[in-house]
PyMOL commands that place a pseudoatom at each C-alpha (Angstrom):
pseudoatom trace, name=CA, resn=UNK, resi=1, chain=A, elem=C, hetatm=0, pos=[-31.969, 8.879, -7.726]
pseudoatom trace, name=CA, resn=UNK, resi=2, chain=A, elem=C, hetatm=0, pos=[-33.299, 7.761, -4.360]
pseudoatom trace, name=CA, resn=UNK, resi=3, chain=A, elem=C, hetatm=0, pos=[-36.846, 7.595, -5.753]
pseudoatom trace, name=CA, resn=UNK, resi=4, chain=A, elem=C, hetatm=0, pos=[-35.731, 5.044, -8.332]
pseudoatom trace, name=CA, resn=UNK, resi=5, chain=A, elem=C, hetatm=0, pos=[-33.438, 2.824, -6.261]
pseudoatom trace, name=CA, resn=UNK, resi=6, chain=A, elem=C, hetatm=0, pos=[-34.736, 3.416, -2.722]
pseudoatom trace, name=CA, resn=UNK, resi=7, chain=A, elem=C, hetatm=0, pos=[-32.782, 3.626, 0.507]
pseudoatom trace, name=CA, resn=UNK, resi=8, chain=A, elem=C, hetatm=0, pos=[-32.506, -0.115, 1.185]
pseudoatom trace, name=CA, resn=UNK, resi=9, chain=A, elem=C, hetatm=0, pos=[-29.259, -1.275, -0.419]
pseudoatom trace, name=CA, resn=UNK, resi=10, chain=A, elem=C, hetatm=0, pos=[-29.668, -4.880, 0.753]
pseudoatom trace, name=CA, resn=UNK, resi=11, chain=A, elem=C, hetatm=0, pos=[-31.303, -5.631, -2.628]
pseudoatom trace, name=CA, resn=UNK, resi=12, chain=A, elem=C, hetatm=0, pos=[-27.931, -4.936, -4.274]
pseudoatom trace, name=CA, resn=UNK, resi=13, chain=A, elem=C, hetatm=0, pos=[-25.177, -7.175, -2.811]
pseudoatom trace, name=CA, resn=UNK, resi=14, chain=A, elem=C, hetatm=0, pos=[-22.425, -5.131, -4.489]
pseudoatom trace, name=CA, resn=UNK, resi=15, chain=A, elem=C, hetatm=0, pos=[-22.068, -1.761, -6.188]
pseudoatom trace, name=CA, resn=UNK, resi=16, chain=A, elem=C, hetatm=0, pos=[-21.707, -3.635, -9.475]
pseudoatom trace, name=CA, resn=UNK, resi=17, chain=A, elem=C, hetatm=0, pos=[-25.180, -5.101, -9.075]
pseudoatom trace, name=CA, resn=UNK, resi=18, chain=A, elem=C, hetatm=0, pos=[-26.600, -1.590, -8.641]
pseudoatom trace, name=CA, resn=UNK, resi=19, chain=A, elem=C, hetatm=0, pos=[-24.689, -0.318, -11.683]
pseudoatom trace, name=CA, resn=UNK, resi=20, chain=A, elem=C, hetatm=0, pos=[-25.991, -3.196, -13.786]
pseudoatom trace, name=CA, resn=UNK, resi=21, chain=A, elem=C, hetatm=0, pos=[-29.563, -2.614, -12.612]
pseudoatom trace, name=CA, resn=UNK, resi=22, chain=A, elem=C, hetatm=0, pos=[-29.242, 1.086, -13.453]
pseudoatom trace, name=CA, resn=UNK, resi=23, chain=A, elem=C, hetatm=0, pos=[-27.767, 0.379, -16.893]
pseudoatom trace, name=CA, resn=UNK, resi=24, chain=A, elem=C, hetatm=0, pos=[-24.401, 1.986, -16.173]
pseudoatom trace, name=CA, resn=UNK, resi=25, chain=A, elem=C, hetatm=0, pos=[-22.228, -1.131, -16.103]
pseudoatom trace, name=CA, resn=UNK, resi=26, chain=A, elem=C, hetatm=0, pos=[-19.718, -1.417, -18.954]
pseudoatom trace, name=CA, resn=UNK, resi=27, chain=A, elem=C, hetatm=0, pos=[-20.494, -4.140, -21.449]
pseudoatom trace, name=CA, resn=UNK, resi=28, chain=A, elem=C, hetatm=0, pos=[-18.123, -7.039, -22.033]
pseudoatom trace, name=CA, resn=UNK, resi=29, chain=A, elem=C, hetatm=0, pos=[-18.957, -8.768, -25.303]
pseudoatom trace, name=CA, resn=UNK, resi=30, chain=A, elem=C, hetatm=0, pos=[-16.183, -11.131, -26.443]
pseudoatom trace, name=CA, resn=UNK, resi=31, chain=A, elem=C, hetatm=0, pos=[-16.076, -14.039, -28.823]
pseudoatom trace, name=CA, resn=UNK, resi=32, chain=A, elem=C, hetatm=0, pos=[-13.011, -16.020, -29.770]
pseudoatom trace, name=CA, resn=UNK, resi=33, chain=A, elem=C, hetatm=0, pos=[-10.698, -13.611, -27.974]
pseudoatom trace, name=CA, resn=UNK, resi=34, chain=A, elem=C, hetatm=0, pos=[-11.980, -10.651, -29.984]
pseudoatom trace, name=CA, resn=UNK, resi=35, chain=A, elem=C, hetatm=0, pos=[-13.613, -7.766, -28.127]
pseudoatom trace, name=CA, resn=UNK, resi=36, chain=A, elem=C, hetatm=0, pos=[-16.808, -6.430, -29.622]
pseudoatom trace, name=CA, resn=UNK, resi=37, chain=A, elem=C, hetatm=0, pos=[-19.008, -3.543, -28.503]
pseudoatom trace, name=CA, resn=UNK, resi=38, chain=A, elem=C, hetatm=0, pos=[-18.477, -2.323, -24.939]
pseudoatom trace, name=CA, resn=UNK, resi=39, chain=A, elem=C, hetatm=0, pos=[-21.958, -0.816, -24.841]
pseudoatom trace, name=CA, resn=UNK, resi=40, chain=A, elem=C, hetatm=0, pos=[-23.517, -0.312, -21.418]
pseudoatom trace, name=CA, resn=UNK, resi=41, chain=A, elem=C, hetatm=0, pos=[-26.048, -2.851, -20.207]
pseudoatom trace, name=CA, resn=UNK, resi=42, chain=A, elem=C, hetatm=0, pos=[-29.802, -2.422, -20.503]
pseudoatom trace, name=CA, resn=UNK, resi=43, chain=A, elem=C, hetatm=0, pos=[-31.316, -1.108, -17.312]
pseudoatom trace, name=CA, resn=UNK, resi=44, chain=A, elem=C, hetatm=0, pos=[-33.500, 1.476, -15.648]
pseudoatom trace, name=CA, resn=UNK, resi=45, chain=A, elem=C, hetatm=0, pos=[-33.676, 4.291, -18.217]
pseudoatom trace, name=CA, resn=UNK, resi=46, chain=A, elem=C, hetatm=0, pos=[-34.849, 6.913, -15.735]
pseudoatom trace, name=CA, resn=UNK, resi=47, chain=A, elem=C, hetatm=0, pos=[-31.926, 6.120, -13.447]
pseudoatom trace, name=CA, resn=UNK, resi=48, chain=A, elem=C, hetatm=0, pos=[-29.403, 6.182, -16.295]
pseudoatom trace, name=CA, resn=UNK, resi=49, chain=A, elem=C, hetatm=0, pos=[-30.707, 9.530, -17.543]
pseudoatom trace, name=CA, resn=UNK, resi=50, chain=A, elem=C, hetatm=0, pos=[-30.674, 11.028, -14.055]
pseudoatom trace, name=CA, resn=UNK, resi=51, chain=A, elem=C, hetatm=0, pos=[-27.122, 9.867, -13.339]
pseudoatom trace, name=CA, resn=UNK, resi=52, chain=A, elem=C, hetatm=0, pos=[-25.776, 11.111, -16.690]
pseudoatom trace, name=CA, resn=UNK, resi=53, chain=A, elem=C, hetatm=0, pos=[-27.390, 14.520, -16.153]
pseudoatom trace, name=CA, resn=UNK, resi=54, chain=A, elem=C, hetatm=0, pos=[-25.899, 14.654, -12.651]
pseudoatom trace, name=CA, resn=UNK, resi=55, chain=A, elem=C, hetatm=0, pos=[-22.509, 13.664, -14.074]
pseudoatom trace, name=CA, resn=UNK, resi=56, chain=A, elem=C, hetatm=0, pos=[-22.604, 16.547, -16.581]
pseudoatom trace, name=CA, resn=UNK, resi=57, chain=A, elem=C, hetatm=0, pos=[-23.264, 18.918, -13.669]
pseudoatom trace, name=CA, resn=UNK, resi=58, chain=A, elem=C, hetatm=0, pos=[-20.524, 17.323, -11.531]
pseudoatom trace, name=CA, resn=UNK, resi=59, chain=A, elem=C, hetatm=0, pos=[-17.797, 17.708, -14.151]
pseudoatom trace, name=CA, resn=UNK, resi=60, chain=A, elem=C, hetatm=0, pos=[-18.472, 21.441, -14.325]
pseudoatom trace, name=CA, resn=UNK, resi=61, chain=A, elem=C, hetatm=0, pos=[-17.572, 22.016, -10.673]
pseudoatom trace, name=CA, resn=UNK, resi=62, chain=A, elem=C, hetatm=0, pos=[-14.177, 23.396, -9.743]
pseudoatom trace, name=CA, resn=UNK, resi=63, chain=A, elem=C, hetatm=0, pos=[-11.343, 21.330, -8.284]
pseudoatom trace, name=CA, resn=UNK, resi=64, chain=A, elem=C, hetatm=0, pos=[-13.180, 18.037, -7.739]
pseudoatom trace, name=CA, resn=UNK, resi=65, chain=A, elem=C, hetatm=0, pos=[-12.237, 14.398, -8.175]
pseudoatom trace, name=CA, resn=UNK, resi=66, chain=A, elem=C, hetatm=0, pos=[-15.078, 13.802, -10.648]
pseudoatom trace, name=CA, resn=UNK, resi=67, chain=A, elem=C, hetatm=0, pos=[-13.930, 16.661, -12.883]
pseudoatom trace, name=CA, resn=UNK, resi=68, chain=A, elem=C, hetatm=0, pos=[-10.358, 15.331, -12.868]
pseudoatom trace, name=CA, resn=UNK, resi=69, chain=A, elem=C, hetatm=0, pos=[-11.628, 11.811, -13.660]
pseudoatom trace, name=CA, resn=UNK, resi=70, chain=A, elem=C, hetatm=0, pos=[-13.718, 13.114, -16.544]
pseudoatom trace, name=CA, resn=UNK, resi=71, chain=A, elem=C, hetatm=0, pos=[-10.856, 15.043, -18.127]
pseudoatom trace, name=CA, resn=UNK, resi=72, chain=A, elem=C, hetatm=0, pos=[-8.473, 12.089, -17.823]
pseudoatom trace, name=CA, resn=UNK, resi=73, chain=A, elem=C, hetatm=0, pos=[-10.956, 9.755, -19.499]
pseudoatom trace, name=CA, resn=UNK, resi=74, chain=A, elem=C, hetatm=0, pos=[-12.254, 12.219, -22.100]
pseudoatom trace, name=CA, resn=UNK, resi=75, chain=A, elem=C, hetatm=0, pos=[-8.740, 12.753, -23.437]
pseudoatom trace, name=CA, resn=UNK, resi=76, chain=A, elem=C, hetatm=0, pos=[-8.380, 9.037, -24.206]
pseudoatom trace, name=CA, resn=UNK, resi=77, chain=A, elem=C, hetatm=0, pos=[-11.896, 7.703, -24.733]
pseudoatom trace, name=CA, resn=UNK, resi=78, chain=A, elem=C, hetatm=0, pos=[-14.092, 10.659, -25.705]
pseudoatom trace, name=CA, resn=UNK, resi=79, chain=A, elem=C, hetatm=0, pos=[-16.552, 12.894, -23.892]
pseudoatom trace, name=CA, resn=UNK, resi=80, chain=A, elem=C, hetatm=0, pos=[-19.606, 10.653, -23.903]
pseudoatom trace, name=CA, resn=UNK, resi=81, chain=A, elem=C, hetatm=0, pos=[-17.803, 7.539, -22.701]
pseudoatom trace, name=CA, resn=UNK, resi=82, chain=A, elem=C, hetatm=0, pos=[-16.146, 9.623, -19.995]
pseudoatom trace, name=CA, resn=UNK, resi=83, chain=A, elem=C, hetatm=0, pos=[-19.501, 10.991, -18.821]
pseudoatom trace, name=CA, resn=UNK, resi=84, chain=A, elem=C, hetatm=0, pos=[-20.946, 7.490, -18.517]
pseudoatom trace, name=CA, resn=UNK, resi=85, chain=A, elem=C, hetatm=0, pos=[-17.867, 6.466, -16.508]
pseudoatom trace, name=CA, resn=UNK, resi=86, chain=A, elem=C, hetatm=0, pos=[-18.336, 9.447, -14.172]
pseudoatom trace, name=CA, resn=UNK, resi=87, chain=A, elem=C, hetatm=0, pos=[-22.031, 8.581, -13.775]
pseudoatom trace, name=CA, resn=UNK, resi=88, chain=A, elem=C, hetatm=0, pos=[-20.979, 5.021, -12.896]
pseudoatom trace, name=CA, resn=UNK, resi=89, chain=A, elem=C, hetatm=0, pos=[-18.496, 6.361, -10.319]
pseudoatom trace, name=CA, resn=UNK, resi=90, chain=A, elem=C, hetatm=0, pos=[-21.174, 8.543, -8.763]
pseudoatom trace, name=CA, resn=UNK, resi=91, chain=A, elem=C, hetatm=0, pos=[-23.582, 5.608, -8.522]
pseudoatom trace, name=CA, resn=UNK, resi=92, chain=A, elem=C, hetatm=0, pos=[-20.934, 3.393, -6.927]
pseudoatom trace, name=CA, resn=UNK, resi=93, chain=A, elem=C, hetatm=0, pos=[-20.186, 6.186, -4.425]
pseudoatom trace, name=CA, resn=UNK, resi=94, chain=A, elem=C, hetatm=0, pos=[-23.893, 6.483, -3.627]
pseudoatom trace, name=CA, resn=UNK, resi=95, chain=A, elem=C, hetatm=0, pos=[-24.085, 2.720, -3.001]
pseudoatom trace, name=CA, resn=UNK, resi=96, chain=A, elem=C, hetatm=0, pos=[-21.137, 2.904, -0.595]
pseudoatom trace, name=CA, resn=UNK, resi=97, chain=A, elem=C, hetatm=0, pos=[-22.569, 5.924, 1.217]
pseudoatom trace, name=CA, resn=UNK, resi=98, chain=A, elem=C, hetatm=0, pos=[-25.975, 4.281, 1.684]
pseudoatom trace, name=CA, resn=UNK, resi=99, chain=A, elem=C, hetatm=0, pos=[-24.613, 0.828, 2.535]
pseudoatom trace, name=CA, resn=UNK, resi=100, chain=A, elem=C, hetatm=0, pos=[-22.022, 1.928, 5.092]
pseudoatom trace, name=CA, resn=UNK, resi=101, chain=A, elem=C, hetatm=0, pos=[-23.871, 5.096, 6.202]
pseudoatom trace, name=CA, resn=UNK, resi=102, chain=A, elem=C, hetatm=0, pos=[-20.895, 7.368, 5.594]
pseudoatom trace, name=CA, resn=UNK, resi=103, chain=A, elem=C, hetatm=0, pos=[-20.680, 10.873, 4.180]
pseudoatom trace, name=CA, resn=UNK, resi=104, chain=A, elem=C, hetatm=0, pos=[-19.073, 11.550, 0.804]
pseudoatom trace, name=CA, resn=UNK, resi=105, chain=A, elem=C, hetatm=0, pos=[-15.340, 12.284, 1.029]
pseudoatom trace, name=CA, resn=UNK, resi=106, chain=A, elem=C, hetatm=0, pos=[-14.091, 14.515, -1.762]
pseudoatom trace, name=CA, resn=UNK, resi=107, chain=A, elem=C, hetatm=0, pos=[-10.626, 13.436, -2.916]
pseudoatom trace, name=CA, resn=UNK, resi=108, chain=A, elem=C, hetatm=0, pos=[-9.873, 16.726, -4.681]
pseudoatom trace, name=CA, resn=UNK, resi=109, chain=A, elem=C, hetatm=0, pos=[-8.929, 17.720, -8.186]
pseudoatom trace, name=CA, resn=UNK, resi=110, chain=A, elem=C, hetatm=0, pos=[-5.237, 16.932, -7.649]
pseudoatom trace, name=CA, resn=UNK, resi=111, chain=A, elem=C, hetatm=0, pos=[-5.872, 13.351, -6.493]
pseudoatom trace, name=CA, resn=UNK, resi=112, chain=A, elem=C, hetatm=0, pos=[-4.420, 11.767, -9.630]
pseudoatom trace, name=CA, resn=UNK, resi=113, chain=A, elem=C, hetatm=0, pos=[-1.363, 14.053, -9.579]
pseudoatom trace, name=CA, resn=UNK, resi=114, chain=A, elem=C, hetatm=0, pos=[-0.603, 13.308, -5.919]
pseudoatom trace, name=CA, resn=UNK, resi=115, chain=A, elem=C, hetatm=0, pos=[-1.156, 9.551, -6.234]
pseudoatom trace, name=CA, resn=UNK, resi=116, chain=A, elem=C, hetatm=0, pos=[2.119, 8.694, -8.014]
pseudoatom trace, name=CA, resn=UNK, resi=117, chain=A, elem=C, hetatm=0, pos=[4.104, 11.889, -7.749]
pseudoatom trace, name=CA, resn=UNK, resi=118, chain=A, elem=C, hetatm=0, pos=[7.623, 10.405, -8.196]
pseudoatom trace, name=CA, resn=UNK, resi=119, chain=A, elem=C, hetatm=0, pos=[6.604, 8.428, -11.280]
pseudoatom trace, name=CA, resn=UNK, resi=120, chain=A, elem=C, hetatm=0, pos=[4.970, 11.501, -12.803]
pseudoatom trace, name=CA, resn=UNK, resi=121, chain=A, elem=C, hetatm=0, pos=[8.056, 13.665, -12.197]
pseudoatom trace, name=CA, resn=UNK, resi=122, chain=A, elem=C, hetatm=0, pos=[10.251, 11.016, -13.829]
pseudoatom trace, name=CA, resn=UNK, resi=123, chain=A, elem=C, hetatm=0, pos=[7.886, 10.824, -16.801]
pseudoatom trace, name=CA, resn=UNK, resi=124, chain=A, elem=C, hetatm=0, pos=[8.003, 14.581, -17.368]
pseudoatom trace, name=CA, resn=UNK, resi=125, chain=A, elem=C, hetatm=0, pos=[11.813, 14.665, -17.074]
pseudoatom trace, name=CA, resn=UNK, resi=126, chain=A, elem=C, hetatm=0, pos=[12.128, 11.878, -19.679]
pseudoatom trace, name=CA, resn=UNK, resi=127, chain=A, elem=C, hetatm=0, pos=[9.619, 13.690, -21.894]
pseudoatom trace, name=CA, resn=UNK, resi=128, chain=A, elem=C, hetatm=0, pos=[11.622, 16.928, -21.604]
pseudoatom trace, name=CA, resn=UNK, resi=129, chain=A, elem=C, hetatm=0, pos=[14.831, 15.059, -22.498]
pseudoatom trace, name=CA, resn=UNK, resi=130, chain=A, elem=C, hetatm=0, pos=[13.135, 13.588, -25.549]
pseudoatom trace, name=CA, resn=UNK, resi=131, chain=A, elem=C, hetatm=0, pos=[11.873, 16.989, -26.672]
pseudoatom trace, name=CA, resn=UNK, resi=132, chain=A, elem=C, hetatm=0, pos=[15.218, 18.773, -26.191]
pseudoatom trace, name=CA, resn=UNK, resi=133, chain=A, elem=C, hetatm=0, pos=[17.347, 15.945, -27.546]
pseudoatom trace, name=CA, resn=UNK, resi=134, chain=A, elem=C, hetatm=0, pos=[19.789, 15.970, -24.632]
pseudoatom trace, name=CA, resn=UNK, resi=135, chain=A, elem=C, hetatm=0, pos=[20.028, 15.213, -20.969]
pseudoatom trace, name=CA, resn=UNK, resi=136, chain=A, elem=C, hetatm=0, pos=[18.254, 17.385, -18.455]
pseudoatom trace, name=CA, resn=UNK, resi=137, chain=A, elem=C, hetatm=0, pos=[19.642, 18.021, -14.969]
pseudoatom trace, name=CA, resn=UNK, resi=138, chain=A, elem=C, hetatm=0, pos=[16.936, 19.353, -12.715]
pseudoatom trace, name=CA, resn=UNK, resi=139, chain=A, elem=C, hetatm=0, pos=[17.194, 19.950, -8.982]
pseudoatom trace, name=CA, resn=UNK, resi=140, chain=A, elem=C, hetatm=0, pos=[13.738, 19.846, -7.432]
pseudoatom trace, name=CA, resn=UNK, resi=141, chain=A, elem=C, hetatm=0, pos=[13.272, 21.670, -4.149]
pseudoatom trace, name=CA, resn=UNK, resi=142, chain=A, elem=C, hetatm=0, pos=[9.903, 21.800, -2.405]
pseudoatom trace, name=CA, resn=UNK, resi=143, chain=A, elem=C, hetatm=0, pos=[8.351, 25.233, -2.059]
pseudoatom trace, name=CA, resn=UNK, resi=144, chain=A, elem=C, hetatm=0, pos=[7.308, 26.311, 1.428]
pseudoatom trace, name=CA, resn=UNK, resi=145, chain=A, elem=C, hetatm=0, pos=[3.551, 26.811, 1.766]
for i in range(1, 145): cmd.bond("trace and resi %d" % i, "trace and resi %d" % (i + 1))
show_as sticks, trace
zoom trace
């Protein structure tokens, strides 16, 4: 990855510029209000291939943010689109790490569950009520660690 893009991130003003150069930016083809193909942009094929291969390896690790992101996206959009999205996320993270000279901070596999916990609990209670056909009274008490 570094051999293709180098260490100097001043050539790329934003992470989006790097993603477009690498060919991992989502396409946005519209005409007359109708959305056409969302194919990724043309770019550096070696970089795209490297990032997609790295993304496949990253989603097979245990309890990581990238694995959680992949599974969320793959359920809705499909495996290959999700992998390209994870590769894009990894490239954006690399740009931030090189630009601001910071280490990678793993958010964890439960990041999406912890982000909006109250909304998620309410969703599951409503879902349970819909499945059972009645009202559900649940008292939630936190478990001591």
